[in-house]
N, C-alpha and C positions, 0 to 999 in steps of 0.2 A: 504494500500500500504506500503510495507516495506521501511524502511529508507535506504538511500545510506550509504556507508561506511563513507563518509565525514560528512553526517548529524549525524550519530551515534557518530562519533568522537567529534562533537560539543557538543552533549548531555553529553558525558563523561567528556569533559573539563569543561563545565558549572557546572556539579555536583561536580567535584573535586575542582573547585573554590569556590563553596558554602561551601563545607566542610572545606576548608582552612580558609575562612573568619569566619565561625562559630567557629572553634577551636581557631583562633587568638583572638576572642572576649570572649572566655571562656564559650560559650553557649553549652548546651547539645542539642541533636536533639529534645528532648521533648520541651525544652524551645523555640527554634527557631520555631518549628512547631506551638506552641501555639501563639507566636508573629505574625506569618504569617497567622494564621487561616487556617492551613492545617493539615491533619493527620500526625502523626509521621511516619507511614508506607509510606505515599506518599513522605515525605521528605527523608526517607531512599532510596526510589527508585530514587528520583532526584539525590541525591549524588552519587548513583551507576550508573547513566546514563541509567537507565532502562525504564524511561517513558518520553514522550514528553509532557510537561505541557503547559497549556494555558499561553499566555502572561500576563494575569492578575495575575496568580499565581506567575510567575517569578517576577512581580512587587512587589507583597506582600512580597516575600522572600527578594528582594533587599532593600525594605523599612525597613523590620525588622532587616536586617543586618546593615543598615545605612552605606552603602558603595557605591562608584560610580560604574556605570555599567561596566566600563572598567576593574574592578577587577573580574567581573563575566563572561563576555562574551568573548568567544574565539576570539583571533586576527586572522585576515585573512592573 
């Protein structure tokens, strides 16, 4: 089932927030992917808002970035 425009916007915002936090911490995509135990290609897709990841994957990214959820999740 295709995502709604609102859901797609949330994915894009989440991805942009992941990228912002990664850059703020001086991490490469490769390093963050390794820390979060996901592939670099999947991290690239997350940052581009191209894939809808599992919650467990989002948690691994959040833990690897060591940042609060509010910095990653789109505000309503």
